[in-house]
N, C-alpha and C positions, 0 to 999 in steps of 0.2 A: 902484858905484852900482847900485841896483836898478831894474828896469823891469818893467812889466806885459807879459806875453806873452798872446796869445789863441790858443786851440786849438779847432778844431771837434771836438765829441764828441757822443755820444748820451746822453740822460738816460733812465734807466729808473726808473719809479715803480711799485713792486710792492706791491700791497695783499693781505695774507693775514691769516688768523686768528693771533692772538698766539702760540698754541702751535706754529705752523708757522714761526715766525721763524727758528729755528735751521737748518732745512733751506735756506732762501733764503740766509742769511748764509754757510753752508758752501759752497753752490753758487757764490756770488759770489767767495769766497776761492779756490776751486779753479779758477775760470775766469780768474783774474788781475785782477779788479777791484781798483783801488788803494785803495778805501775806500767807505764808505757812511754814510748817516745814517738812523736809525730814529725814526719819529714814532709815538708811542703814542696810544691812546684815540681813534681816529677815529670820527666820527659821519657818517652819510650814509644814502642809500637806493640800492639797486641791485636786481639780479635776485633776490637772496636776501632782499629786504625791507629794513626800516629797521634801522639799527644805532646803538645809543647809545654814546657815548664814555666813559661812566663806568666806573670800575673796580669790578668785582664783588668778587673776592677777590684777584686778581693780574693781571698783564699777559697771561696766556694767555686770559683771558675776553673780550678786546676785539680789534678790528682794529688792525693796524699797517701803516705804509707804510715800505718800505725804498727809499731814494732813492740812486742811484749814477750817476756819470758815467763812461762807458767809451768807448774807441775803437770805431769802427764795426765792426771785425772781431770784437769780443767779443759783439756783440748776438746773432748767430746761435747760437753755442754756449750762451749763457745762456738764450735762449728755447727751445732744444732741450732743455736740462736741466729747464726748468720745465714742458714739455708733459705728461709723464707725471704730474707732480705735480698739475696743474690738471685732469687726467682724474679725479682722486680727491678733490680738495679745492677749496674755494671760493677765488676770488681773481681778480685782474686785473693786467695790466701795461700801463702807458702808456709809449710811447716817443716821444721828441721830439728834434729837432736843437737843439743848444745851442752856445754859445761860452763856453769856460771861461777866465777870466783868473786868472793866478797870478803872484806875484812871482818873478822870475828873478834870481839873483845873477850879475852880470856878472864875468868874470875881471878881476883887478887886475894891473897890469903890475909 
């Protein structure tokens, strides 16, 4: 029988320029994040002005958001790895407390 389990985790929403996506994904992999979702073509307004979500020529020309759910102990190392990056590149990280539900397979007798 399968059951839903609930685990407290931290959600990181990392917004960067598309051409910087590889750096962030590599950092998450090296930090031990179990997975992530990438949302392309973001639109919005921030300290660097208005951003349009349309594709110019490729995904490198737009903003992307990389969303991951990690245990609290991974947040510090990930933010530490992003600090020098954000000293040179545009971007932002939103961090929030979440509850993650996943199906758990119960052992059979």
